[in-house]
C-alpha positions as CSV (number, residue, x, y, z in Angstrom):
1,M,24.6,3.7,12.6
2,T,23.1,7.1,13.4
3,I,20.6,6.4,16.0
4,P,17.9,8.8,17.0
5,V,17.7,10.3,20.5
6,I,15.8,7.9,22.7
7,H,13.6,9.9,25.0
8,S,12.6,8.8,28.4
9,Q,9.1,7.7,29.2
10,D,8.7,11.2,31.0
11,A,8.7,12.7,27.5
12,R,5.4,11.0,26.7
13,D,2.3,13.2,27.0
14,P,0.3,11.5,29.9
15,R,-2.8,11.7,27.7
16,Y,-1.3,8.9,25.7
17,D,-0.6,6.6,28.6
18,I,-3.8,4.6,28.0
19,L,-2.3,3.5,24.7
20,F,0.5,1.7,26.5
21,E,-1.7,-0.2,28.9
22,P,-1.6,-4.0,28.5
23,V,-4.5,-6.0,27.3
24,R,-5.4,-9.5,28.0
25,I,-6.2,-11.7,25.0
26,G,-7.3,-15.1,26.5
27,P,-4.2,-16.7,28.0
28,V,-1.7,-14.1,26.6
29,T,-1.3,-10.4,27.3
30,A,-0.4,-7.7,24.8
31,P,2.1,-5.2,26.1
32,N,0.2,-2.2,24.8
33,R,-2.8,-1.3,22.5
34,F,-0.8,-1.0,19.2
35,Y,-1.8,-3.9,17.2
36,Q,-0.4,-4.7,13.6
37,V,-3.3,-6.6,12.1
38,P,-2.6,-9.3,9.5
39,H,-1.6,-7.7,6.2
40,C,-0.1,-9.1,2.8
41,N,3.3,-8.1,1.9
42,G,4.4,-9.9,-1.3
43,M,7.2,-11.6,0.8
44,G,5.7,-14.6,2.7
45,R,6.7,-18.0,1.4
46,E,8.9,-16.7,-1.5
47,Y,11.0,-14.3,0.6
48,P,10.8,-15.5,4.2
49,S,13.9,-13.8,5.5
50,S,12.6,-10.4,4.2
51,M,9.2,-11.1,5.7
52,A,10.7,-12.1,9.2
53,E,12.9,-9.1,9.3
54,M,10.1,-6.8,8.3
55,R,7.8,-8.1,11.0
56,G,10.6,-8.0,13.7
57,I,11.2,-4.4,12.8
58,K,7.6,-3.6,13.5
59,A,8.0,-5.2,17.0
60,E,11.2,-3.2,17.5
61,G,9.1,0.0,16.7
62,G,6.7,-0.7,19.5
63,W,3.8,-2.7,18.1
64,G,2.5,-4.8,20.8
65,V,1.1,-7.5,18.5
66,V,2.6,-8.2,15.1
67,C,0.7,-10.6,12.8
68,T,1.4,-12.5,9.5
69,E,-0.4,-12.1,6.3
70,Q,-3.1,-14.8,5.5
71,V,-1.4,-18.2,5.7
72,E,-2.6,-21.2,3.4
73,I,-3.2,-24.3,5.4
74,H,-3.7,-26.9,2.6
75,P,-2.7,-27.4,-1.0
76,S,-6.4,-27.7,-2.1
77,S,-6.6,-23.9,-1.5
78,E,-3.6,-21.9,-2.6
79,L,-3.2,-18.5,-4.2
80,S,-0.2,-18.8,-6.6
81,P,1.2,-16.6,-8.0
82,V,0.1,-14.3,-5.2
83,I,2.6,-14.6,-2.5
84,E,1.1,-15.4,0.8
85,G,2.3,-17.5,3.9
86,R,2.1,-21.3,3.6
87,L,1.6,-23.8,6.5
88,W,0.8,-27.0,4.7
89,D,2.9,-29.2,6.9
90,D,5.8,-29.3,9.3
91,A,8.4,-28.4,6.5
92,D,7.0,-24.8,6.7
93,L,7.6,-24.5,10.3
94,P,11.2,-22.9,10.2
95,V,9.9,-19.8,8.3
96,F,7.4,-18.9,11.1
97,Q,9.8,-19.9,13.9
98,K,12.3,-17.4,12.5
99,M,9.5,-14.7,12.4
100,C,8.3,-15.4,15.9
101,E,11.8,-15.2,17.2
102,K,12.2,-11.8,15.5
103,I,9.0,-10.5,17.1
104,H,9.5,-12.1,20.6
105,A,13.0,-10.5,20.7
106,H,11.3,-7.1,21.3
107,G,8.7,-8.2,23.7
108,A,5.7,-8.3,21.3
109,L,3.2,-11.1,20.7
110,A,3.2,-12.9,17.3
111,G,-0.1,-13.7,15.6
112,I,-0.9,-15.9,12.6
113,E,-3.9,-15.9,10.2
114,P,-4.5,-19.4,9.0
115,C,-6.8,-19.4,5.9
116,Y,-8.6,-21.7,3.5
117,D,-9.5,-19.5,0.5
118,G,-12.1,-21.9,-1.1
119,T,-13.7,-20.4,-4.2
120,A,-11.3,-17.4,-4.0
121,A,-8.4,-19.6,-5.0
122,A,-7.9,-21.3,-8.5
123,N,-5.0,-23.6,-7.3
124,R,-2.8,-22.7,-10.2
125,Y,0.2,-24.4,-8.6
126,S,-1.3,-27.4,-6.8
127,R,-3.8,-28.2,-9.7
128,E,-6.2,-29.4,-6.9
129,V,-9.9,-28.8,-7.6
130,P,-11.1,-25.9,-5.5
131,M,-13.8,-26.3,-3.0
132,G,-16.4,-24.0,-1.5
133,P,-19.8,-24.1,0.2
134,S,-21.6,-24.4,-3.2
135,A,-20.5,-25.0,-6.8
136,R,-19.2,-21.8,-8.2
137,P,-16.6,-20.4,-10.6
138,V,-13.6,-19.2,-8.7
139,A,-13.1,-15.5,-8.1
140,Y,-10.1,-15.1,-10.3
141,M,-10.7,-14.9,-14.1
142,D,-9.6,-18.5,-14.6
143,P,-11.8,-21.0,-16.5
144,V,-12.1,-23.0,-13.3
145,Q,-15.0,-24.0,-11.1
146,A,-15.1,-25.0,-7.5
147,R,-17.1,-28.0,-6.3
148,A,-19.4,-28.0,-3.5
149,M,-18.0,-29.5,-0.3
150,D,-19.7,-32.6,1.1
151,A,-19.8,-33.7,4.7
152,T,-16.4,-35.5,4.4
153,D,-14.8,-32.3,3.0
154,I,-16.1,-30.3,5.8
155,R,-14.7,-32.7,8.5
156,N,-11.4,-32.5,6.7
157,L,-11.5,-28.7,6.6
158,R,-12.0,-28.6,10.3
159,R,-9.1,-31.0,10.8
160,W,-6.8,-29.0,8.6
161,Y,-7.6,-25.9,10.7
162,V,-6.8,-27.8,13.9
163,D,-3.5,-29.1,12.3
164,A,-2.6,-25.6,11.3
165,A,-3.4,-24.2,14.8
166,R,-1.1,-26.9,16.4
167,R,1.6,-26.3,14.1
168,A,1.3,-22.5,14.6
169,R,1.6,-23.0,18.4
170,R,4.8,-25.2,17.8
171,A,6.2,-22.3,15.7
172,G,5.8,-20.0,18.6
173,F,2.7,-18.0,17.8
174,D,0.7,-16.4,20.7
175,I,-2.5,-15.4,18.8
176,I,-4.2,-17.8,16.2
177,Y,-6.8,-16.3,14.0
178,V,-10.0,-17.7,12.6
179,Y,-10.3,-15.7,9.5
180,A,-13.8,-14.9,8.1
181,G,-13.5,-11.6,6.5
182,H,-12.9,-9.8,3.2
183,D,-15.1,-12.2,1.1
184,L,-11.7,-14.1,0.5
185,N,-12.2,-17.4,2.3
186,A,-14.4,-20.5,2.8
187,L,-15.5,-19.4,6.3
188,S,-16.8,-16.1,5.0
189,H,-18.4,-17.8,1.9
190,F,-20.3,-20.2,4.0
191,L,-21.7,-17.2,5.8
192,S,-22.8,-15.5,2.7
193,R,-26.1,-16.1,0.8
194,R,-24.3,-15.1,-2.4
195,H,-21.9,-18.0,-2.2
196,N,-23.9,-20.5,-0.1
197,D,-27.1,-22.1,-1.5
198,R,-26.8,-25.3,0.4
199,G,-29.9,-27.2,1.6
200,D,-28.2,-29.1,4.6
201,A,-27.3,-28.0,8.0
202,Y,-24.6,-25.6,6.8
203,G,-26.9,-23.6,4.5
204,G,-30.2,-21.8,4.5
205,S,-30.7,-19.9,7.8
206,L,-28.1,-17.7,9.3
207,E,-27.8,-20.1,12.2
208,N,-26.9,-22.8,9.7
209,R,-24.5,-20.7,7.7
210,V,-22.6,-19.7,10.9
211,R,-22.3,-23.3,11.9
212,L,-18.9,-24.0,10.2
213,L,-17.4,-20.8,11.6
214,R,-18.6,-21.6,15.1
215,E,-17.2,-25.2,14.8
216,V,-13.8,-24.0,13.5
217,L,-13.7,-21.5,16.4
218,E,-14.5,-24.3,18.9
219,D,-12.1,-26.8,17.4
220,T,-9.3,-24.2,17.4
221,K,-9.9,-23.2,21.0
222,A,-10.0,-26.8,22.1
223,A,-6.8,-27.5,20.3
224,V,-4.6,-24.6,21.4
225,G,-6.8,-22.2,23.4
226,D,-5.1,-23.0,26.7
227,T,-1.9,-21.4,25.5
228,C,-2.8,-19.2,22.5
229,G,-5.3,-16.3,22.2
230,I,-7.9,-17.1,19.6
231,A,-8.9,-14.1,17.4
232,L,-11.8,-13.9,15.0
233,R,-11.4,-11.6,12.1
234,F,-14.7,-10.7,10.7
235,G,-16.1,-8.3,8.2
236,V,-19.3,-6.9,9.8
237,E,-20.3,-4.9,6.8
238,E,-20.0,-5.5,3.1
239,L,-21.6,-2.4,1.7
240,L,-24.0,-4.4,-0.4
241,G,-27.2,-3.6,1.3
242,D,-29.6,-6.7,1.5
243,D,-27.2,-8.7,-0.7
244,G,-24.5,-8.7,1.9
245,L,-23.7,-8.9,5.5
246,S,-24.6,-5.7,7.3
247,S,-23.7,-4.1,10.6
248,E,-27.4,-3.4,11.1
249,A,-28.6,-6.9,10.1
250,E,-26.8,-10.2,9.5
251,G,-23.3,-8.9,10.3
252,R,-24.5,-7.7,13.7
253,D,-26.4,-11.0,14.2
254,V,-23.2,-13.1,13.7
255,V,-21.3,-11.1,16.2
256,E,-24.2,-11.5,18.7
257,M,-24.3,-15.3,18.1
258,L,-20.5,-15.7,18.6
259,A,-20.0,-12.8,21.0
260,E,-18.0,-14.7,23.7
261,Y,-16.5,-17.5,21.6
262,P,-13.2,-15.9,20.6
263,D,-10.6,-14.2,22.8
264,L,-10.5,-11.3,20.6
265,W,-12.7,-9.6,17.8
266,D,-10.8,-8.1,14.9
267,V,-13.6,-6.3,13.0
268,N,-13.6,-4.5,9.7
269,L,-15.4,-4.0,6.3
270,S,-15.5,-6.6,3.6
271,G,-14.1,-6.9,0.9
272,W,-10.6,-5.8,0.9
273,E,-11.4,-2.9,-1.5
274,N,-13.7,-1.5,1.3
275,D,-11.4,-2.4,4.3
276,S,-8.4,-0.7,2.6
277,M,-10.0,2.2,0.8
278,T,-7.7,4.8,-0.5
279,S,-7.6,8.3,1.0
280,R,-9.0,9.5,-2.3
281,F,-12.4,7.9,-1.4
282,A,-12.4,7.6,2.4
283,A,-11.1,9.6,5.4
284,Q,-9.3,8.2,8.4
285,G,-11.7,6.4,10.7
286,F,-14.3,5.8,8.0
287,Q,-15.0,2.4,9.4
288,D,-16.0,3.6,12.9
289,S,-19.7,3.8,12.5
290,Y,-19.8,0.3,11.1
291,V,-17.9,-1.4,13.9
292,S,-18.8,0.6,16.9
293,F,-21.6,-1.8,17.9
294,V,-19.2,-4.8,18.5
295,K,-17.9,-3.6,21.9
296,K,-21.5,-3.3,23.0
297,V,-22.3,-6.9,22.5
298,T,-19.2,-8.7,23.6
299,Q,-17.1,-8.7,26.7
300,K,-14.0,-9.7,24.8
301,P,-11.4,-7.1,23.5
302,V,-12.0,-5.6,20.1
303,V,-9.5,-4.3,17.6
304,G,-10.4,-2.2,14.6
305,V,-8.7,-0.4,11.8
306,G,-9.2,3.0,10.1
307,R,-5.8,4.2,8.8
308,Y,-5.3,5.9,12.1
309,T,-2.0,7.9,12.5
310,S,-3.1,10.4,15.2
311,P,-2.6,9.3,18.8
312,D,-5.5,11.7,19.8
313,A,-7.9,9.8,17.5
314,M,-6.6,6.6,19.0
315,V,-7.1,7.7,22.6
316,S,-10.6,8.9,21.8
317,L,-11.5,5.5,20.4
318,I,-10.3,3.7,23.5
319,R,-11.9,6.2,26.0
320,S,-15.2,6.0,24.1
321,G,-15.3,2.4,24.5
322,A,-15.4,1.7,20.7
323,L,-12.1,-0.3,20.7
324,D,-9.6,-1.9,23.1
325,L,-6.8,-2.1,20.7
326,I,-5.8,0.2,17.7
327,G,-5.4,-2.0,14.6
328,A,-3.2,-0.9,11.7
329,A,-1.8,-2.4,8.5
330,R,-1.0,0.7,6.3
331,P,0.1,3.1,9.1
332,S,2.4,0.4,10.5
333,I,4.0,0.0,7.0
334,A,4.4,3.9,6.5
335,D,6.0,4.1,10.0
336,P,7.0,0.8,11.8
337,F,8.2,2.9,14.8
338,L,4.9,4.9,15.2
339,P,4.2,3.5,18.7
340,R,7.8,4.2,19.9
341,K,7.5,7.7,18.6
342,V,4.3,8.3,20.6
343,A,6.0,6.8,23.7
344,E,9.0,9.0,23.4
345,G,7.0,12.2,22.7
346,R,8.1,12.6,19.0
347,L,4.7,12.9,17.4
348,D,6.0,15.3,14.7
349,D,8.4,12.5,13.6
350,I,5.6,10.1,12.8
351,R,5.8,9.3,9.1
352,E,2.0,9.3,8.4
353,C,0.4,6.9,5.8
354,I,-1.0,8.7,2.8
355,G,-3.5,6.1,1.9
356,C,-2.2,5.6,-1.7
357,N,-2.2,1.7,-1.6
358,I,1.1,1.4,-3.3
359,C,1.7,-1.3,-0.7
360,V,-1.4,-3.2,-2.0
361,S,-0.1,-2.9,-5.5
362,A,3.0,-5.0,-4.7
363,D,0.8,-7.8,-3.3
364,Y,-1.3,-7.8,-6.6
365,L,1.9,-7.8,-8.6
366,S,3.5,-10.7,-6.5
367,V,6.6,-8.7,-5.5
368,P,7.9,-7.5,-2.1
369,M,5.9,-4.7,-0.7
370,R,6.9,-1.1,-1.0
371,C,5.6,2.2,0.4
372,T,5.5,5.7,-0.8
373,Q,6.3,7.2,2.5
374,N,8.7,4.5,3.9
375,P,11.4,3.7,1.2
376,T,12.9,1.0,3.5
377,M,9.8,-1.1,3.3
378,G,10.7,-4.4,1.8
379,E,14.4,-3.6,2.0
380,E,15.0,-4.5,5.7
381,W,16.7,-7.7,5.0
382,R,17.9,-7.7,1.4
383,R,19.6,-4.3,1.6
384,G,19.9,-4.0,5.3
385,W,17.8,-0.7,5.4
386,H,16.3,0.2,8.7
387,P,13.5,2.7,8.8
388,E,15.0,4.9,11.6
389,Y,18.7,4.2,11.5
390,I,21.2,5.0,8.6
391,P,25.0,4.7,8.5
392,P,26.9,8.0,9.2
393,R,28.6,9.8,6.5
394,H,31.6,8.4,4.8
395,A,33.5,11.6,4.7
396,D,33.3,15.3,5.5
397,A,31.7,16.1,2.2
398,S,29.2,18.6,0.8
399,V,26.2,17.9,-1.4
400,L,24.2,20.1,-3.6
401,V,20.7,18.7,-4.3
402,V,19.0,20.6,-7.1
403,G,15.2,20.1,-7.0
404,A,12.9,19.7,-4.0
405,G,10.3,17.3,-5.2
406,P,9.8,13.9,-3.5
407,A,13.1,12.5,-4.7
408,G,15.1,15.7,-3.8
409,L,13.5,16.1,-0.5
410,E,14.2,12.5,0.5
411,T,17.8,12.8,-0.8
412,A,18.4,15.9,1.3
413,R,16.7,14.5,4.4
414,A,18.6,11.1,4.4
415,L,21.8,12.8,3.6
416,G,21.2,15.2,6.4
417,Q,20.5,12.3,8.8
418,R,23.9,10.8,7.9
419,G,25.6,14.0,8.7
420,Y,26.5,15.5,5.4
421,G,26.5,19.2,4.7
422,V,23.5,19.5,2.3
423,T,22.4,22.5,0.2
424,L,18.8,21.9,-1.3
425,A,18.1,24.4,-4.1
426,E,14.6,24.7,-5.5
427,S,13.7,26.8,-8.6
428,G,10.0,27.3,-7.4
429,T,8.6,29.1,-4.4
430,V,7.3,26.0,-2.6
431,L,8.7,22.6,-1.7
432,G,7.2,19.3,-3.0
433,G,7.6,19.4,-6.7
434,R,4.9,17.2,-8.3
435,V,3.5,16.5,-4.8
436,A,2.9,20.3,-4.3
437,M,0.9,20.3,-7.5
438,E,-1.0,17.0,-7.2
439,R,-2.0,17.4,-3.5
440,R,-4.5,20.1,-4.8
441,L,-6.3,17.5,-7.0
442,P,-9.5,16.0,-5.5
443,G,-8.9,13.5,-2.9
444,L,-5.1,13.7,-2.9
445,S,-4.7,16.2,0.0
446,E,-3.2,13.4,2.2
447,W,-0.5,12.8,-0.4
448,G,0.9,16.2,0.7
449,R,2.3,14.4,3.8
450,V,5.2,13.1,1.5
451,A,6.4,16.6,1.3
452,D,5.3,17.9,4.7
453,W,7.1,15.3,6.7
454,R,10.3,15.6,4.9
455,Q,10.1,19.5,5.0
456,Y,9.8,19.2,8.8
457,Q,12.6,16.7,9.2
458,I,14.9,18.9,7.1
459,A,14.0,22.0,9.1
460,Q,15.4,20.3,12.3
461,M,18.7,19.7,10.7
462,P,21.3,22.5,11.0
463,N,23.5,20.8,8.4
464,V,20.8,21.2,5.6
465,E,20.2,24.5,4.1
466,T,17.2,25.1,1.8
467,Y,16.9,27.8,-0.8
468,L,13.6,28.6,-2.7
469,D,13.3,30.5,-6.0
470,S,16.8,29.5,-6.8
471,R,17.0,28.3,-10.5
472,L,20.6,27.2,-11.2
473,N,22.4,26.9,-14.5
474,A,25.4,24.6,-15.2
475,E,27.9,27.3,-14.5
476,Q,26.4,28.1,-11.1
477,V,26.2,24.6,-10.2
478,L,29.9,24.1,-10.8
479,D,30.7,27.5,-9.1
480,F,29.1,26.1,-6.0
481,A,31.9,23.5,-5.8
482,A,30.1,20.8,-4.0
483,D,31.7,17.5,-3.6
484,H,28.6,15.8,-4.8
485,V,25.8,17.0,-7.0
486,V,22.4,15.5,-7.2
487,L,19.8,16.5,-9.8
488,A,16.2,15.9,-8.8
489,T,14.7,18.3,-11.4
490,G,11.6,16.1,-12.1
491,A,9.8,15.6,-15.3
492,R,6.9,17.1,-17.4
493,W,4.1,15.5,-19.2
494,C,4.7,15.2,-22.9
495,P,2.2,16.8,-25.4
496,S,3.2,14.6,-28.2
497,G,0.8,11.7,-27.3
498,M,3.7,9.2,-27.6
499,G,3.5,6.4,-25.0
500,R,2.6,2.7,-25.0
501,A,0.0,2.9,-27.8
502,N,1.7,5.4,-30.1
503,H,5.4,5.1,-30.8
504,A,5.5,8.3,-32.7
505,P,4.1,11.8,-32.0
506,I,0.3,12.2,-32.9
507,P,0.1,14.7,-35.9
508,V,-1.5,17.9,-34.9
509,E,-2.8,20.6,-37.3
510,P,-1.6,24.1,-36.7
511,G,-3.6,26.1,-34.2
512,A,-5.1,23.0,-32.5
513,V,-5.0,23.2,-28.8
514,V,-3.1,20.5,-27.1
515,L,-2.5,20.6,-23.3
516,T,-1.1,18.3,-20.6
517,P,-2.0,17.7,-16.9
518,D,0.8,20.1,-16.0
519,D,-1.2,22.9,-17.8
520,I,-4.4,21.9,-16.0
521,C,-2.8,22.0,-12.6
522,A,-1.2,25.4,-13.5
523,G,-4.7,26.8,-14.2
524,A,-4.8,26.9,-18.0
525,E,-8.1,28.1,-19.5
526,V,-9.8,25.2,-21.1
527,A,-12.6,25.3,-23.7
528,G,-14.9,22.3,-24.3
529,P,-15.6,19.9,-25.7
530,V,-12.5,18.2,-24.0
531,V,-11.0,15.0,-25.1
532,I,-8.5,13.4,-22.7
533,F,-6.2,10.7,-24.1
534,D,-5.1,8.5,-21.2
535,D,-2.3,6.1,-22.1
536,D,-0.7,6.4,-18.6
537,H,-3.4,4.2,-16.9
538,Y,-2.8,5.5,-13.3
539,Y,-4.6,8.3,-11.6
540,I,-3.9,11.4,-13.4
541,G,-6.1,10.8,-16.5
542,G,-9.2,10.1,-14.4
543,L,-8.5,13.0,-12.0
544,T,-8.1,15.4,-14.9
545,A,-11.5,14.3,-16.3
546,E,-13.0,14.7,-12.9
547,V,-11.6,18.3,-12.5
548,L,-12.7,19.5,-15.9
549,R,-16.1,17.9,-15.6
550,A,-16.7,19.8,-12.4
551,K,-16.2,23.0,-14.1
552,G,-19.1,22.1,-16.4
553,L,-17.1,21.1,-19.5
554,E,-18.1,18.3,-21.8
555,V,-15.4,15.7,-21.3
556,T,-14.6,12.4,-23.1
557,L,-11.8,10.2,-21.8
558,V,-10.2,7.9,-24.4
559,T,-8.0,5.1,-23.5
560,P,-6.4,2.0,-25.2
561,A,-7.1,0.0,-22.0
562,A,-10.4,-1.8,-21.3
563,D,-11.4,0.7,-18.6
564,V,-10.3,4.0,-17.2
565,S,-7.2,4.2,-14.9
566,N,-6.6,0.6,-15.5
567,W,-3.5,0.2,-13.2
568,T,-5.6,1.3,-10.2
569,H,-7.0,-2.2,-10.2
570,N,-3.8,-2.8,-8.2
571,T,-4.7,-0.1,-5.7
572,L,-8.2,-1.4,-5.1
573,E,-9.9,1.8,-6.5
574,Q,-10.4,1.4,-10.3
575,H,-14.1,0.6,-9.9
576,R,-14.6,3.8,-7.7
577,I,-12.8,5.9,-10.2
578,Q,-14.8,4.7,-13.1
579,K,-18.1,4.9,-11.2
580,R,-17.4,8.5,-10.2
581,L,-16.6,9.6,-13.8
582,I,-19.8,7.8,-15.1
583,E,-21.9,9.5,-12.5
584,A,-20.3,12.9,-13.2
585,G,-21.2,12.6,-17.0
586,V,-17.7,11.9,-18.4
587,K,-18.1,9.9,-21.6
588,I,-15.6,7.0,-21.7
589,I,-14.3,5.4,-24.9
590,P,-12.1,2.5,-24.0
591,L,-10.0,0.3,-26.4
592,H,-9.2,3.2,-28.7
593,T,-6.1,5.3,-29.4
594,I,-5.9,8.7,-31.0
595,T,-4.1,8.9,-34.4
596,E,-4.6,12.6,-35.4
597,R,-5.5,16.0,-33.9
598,E,-7.3,18.1,-36.4
599,A,-8.5,21.7,-35.8
600,D,-11.8,20.9,-34.2
601,N,-11.9,17.1,-33.8
602,V,-9.6,14.1,-33.1
603,T,-9.3,10.8,-35.0
604,L,-9.9,7.7,-32.9
605,E,-8.8,4.3,-33.9
606,C,-10.0,0.9,-32.4
607,V,-7.0,-1.0,-31.0
608,Y,-8.4,-4.3,-32.5
609,T,-10.0,-3.4,-35.9
610,E,-8.1,-0.2,-36.7
611,R,-11.4,1.3,-37.7
612,E,-11.4,5.1,-37.4
613,H,-14.0,7.7,-36.5
614,H,-14.0,11.3,-35.4
615,I,-15.3,13.1,-32.4
616,A,-15.5,16.9,-31.7
617,C,-12.6,18.3,-29.7
618,A,-11.8,21.9,-28.8
619,T,-9.1,20.9,-26.3
620,L,-7.1,17.7,-26.4
621,I,-5.2,16.7,-23.2
622,M,-2.5,14.1,-23.6
623,V,-1.8,11.9,-20.6
624,S,0.6,9.4,-22.2
625,M,4.2,9.8,-20.8
626,R,6.5,12.2,-19.0
627,R,9.8,13.3,-20.1
628,P,12.8,14.0,-17.7
629,I,13.7,17.6,-17.1
630,D,17.4,16.7,-17.6
631,G,18.8,19.7,-19.6
632,L,20.9,20.8,-16.6
633,Y,22.4,17.3,-16.3
634,H,23.4,17.3,-20.0
635,D,24.8,20.9,-19.7
636,L,26.9,19.9,-16.8
637,Q,28.2,16.9,-18.7
638,T,29.2,19.2,-21.6
639,L,31.0,21.6,-19.4
640,I,32.9,18.8,-17.6
641,A,33.8,17.1,-20.9
642,S,35.2,20.4,-22.0
643,G,37.6,20.5,-19.1
644,A,35.6,22.4,-16.3
645,A,36.2,21.1,-12.8
646,G,33.2,19.0,-11.8
647,P,32.0,17.3,-8.6
648,K,33.2,13.9,-7.5
649,T,29.8,12.5,-8.4
650,L,27.1,13.9,-10.7
651,T,23.8,11.9,-10.2
652,R,20.2,12.0,-11.4
653,V,17.4,10.7,-9.1
654,G,13.7,10.3,-9.3
655,D,11.7,11.5,-12.3
656,C,14.8,13.4,-13.6
657,L,16.4,10.0,-14.2
658,A,13.3,8.1,-15.2
659,P,9.7,9.1,-14.5
660,G,7.7,6.9,-12.3
661,T,5.5,6.8,-9.2
662,I,6.1,9.1,-6.2
663,A,7.0,6.0,-4.4
664,V,9.8,5.3,-7.0
665,A,11.0,8.9,-6.7
666,V,11.3,8.7,-2.9
667,W,13.0,5.3,-3.1
668,S,15.5,6.6,-5.7
669,G,16.5,9.6,-3.5
670,H,16.8,7.4,-0.5
671,R,18.9,4.8,-2.3
672,F,21.3,7.4,-3.4
673,A,21.7,8.9,0.1
674,R,22.2,5.4,1.6
675,E,24.8,4.4,-1.0
676,L,26.9,7.6,-1.2
677,G,30.4,6.7,-0.3
678,A,29.8,2.9,-0.5
679,P,32.0,0.9,-2.8
680,P,30.6,0.2,-6.2
681,E,28.6,-3.0,-6.6
682,D,29.9,-5.3,-9.3
683,T,27.2,-7.9,-8.7
684,V,23.6,-8.1,-7.5
685,P,23.2,-5.1,-5.2
686,F,21.0,-6.9,-2.7
687,R,20.8,-10.3,-0.9
688,R,18.7,-12.9,-2.5
689,E,16.8,-15.9,-1.1
690,L,17.4,-18.7,-3.6
691,P,15.4,-22.0,-3.7
692,A,17.2,-25.0,-2.5
693,L,17.5,-28.1,-4.7
694,A,15.6,-31.2,-3.4
695,Q,17.8,-34.0,-2.0
696,D,16.3,-36.6,-4.4
């Protein structure tokens, strides 16, 4: 493997020494202040080898504490088909023992987050009746209601938490959580006046609503607190005003009541959509003002999150007394080696999180996690990909990469790391492709890190040459005589309106104006009223509406979905997108498609009734599908088929092969670079974890 130069500790800027100080957490000690807080990953109980390897690599990368996702403790509260951890009985121990071994091998502490989801779970697999503080429909859109827990249920729940803590200790965990955050579990629901309308000692006053949380803390500490640190994860602010917990009212009161009970406070915002806000809606450190009070009312160490990637910001938080440990979920996914790079003085090599929440989408879709910035995420075990190491080149070969968007940049970067001689030719005058264009849209500036990081890495490689303003035709590509040619020429938005809803082009009268997001980003003049047809359902349709409305144009967004940017439910931001558009004055017409574009209007059709009506339209913007820019590929194939000498391999990657997300484009380029020179696969191209048959 090609292993990066390991710098001595002397290379570290002494300003950052404070980040590498040990921190006592009850009976255990974290080796530094870098703390990977619990985060979902879509592996857990279904892909345990993948989960364990991923966590182990975090420890290898220098995170002093590495925690699980939430871990179910009883079959009466399970989240199927969402993939979380599972610790129902001793049969589940081997999974976590393997994870702890991987983490401990690198000197880090292992933390586990036992959880009883209560009314957040529909129990689709176990078919047990859900339970919560009060009778309520479950949070999922299932026709299922939870029953109110009685005194026996509460005693059982306390016992289940103790059983889980003892099992966790046997598995090898050093830190055991009591989880009361994100509005996702019974302990947080007992605290909440929205969920708890009990009339007994567990309802009514805040003191009563805190009772179960305090009891579980006391029980857990009594069971394992002599050997394991006990962490309390708590959402101090729900951004709901008087209807929820607030850092200025009941959220603060809870911290003051329980100040010295846990060994560690892990504090954040609730729910998850607030804690993990995308960069489009929140800057790094946006939680600071809500959690800064915690350290003032407790003597115990405090960890908090804020999508921190800058060691200067981390040091400031420690020195100001706001935090004792720097928590991270998404930054540790984007760069599992972030702490080690700080330790080795390699700050420019940190692969910074862009806050897009592609990682979150995988959990929502019940598949192993992926990351836009880090294409190895989720592939550590099944493909053997390491985020920092990559096999050296298979031969002394040259590679021409045409196109410097996210796929082309990652292809060139990874090939350069392997030691190939790489030429990167870009037809435009800037690197980045679609990223260079989209980073200028409202809220997407941090997405530019996808290009910036790769551009910097490539600039350090003498074996990679980059040429801008270099549009190549097929003859020029062949004249270059590279051993391997990779086409990463991207895609363009299609103006036809074809997509999921329309399987043929939408008829357009002559002279009618039809544009695409490419035209808007290029600065095209637009006349109103504007109609945007969004059959893509990700971020571009909503952003295009936002941009044009900000220019004072009358904008109507039409979508066949039930709401705007529907897929962004998976990235925790759909509600914010729709709210922003409504507040901006964008008219939204859901559940309709467009069937015809006339000179000054468009025809809309209801997706259910097929009833049609017309709305005025001077400019129609189609956001339905993209077409690969693959003419060069076909031209090359034609020349080679006619007898011209071609490269050993001719390959398309990224959007040129099949348009997708930026994460898919980066992964596509990385995969090609990893697999160049490897023997072709004639079977499944990755390791699988298969269920074992029962013995009876």
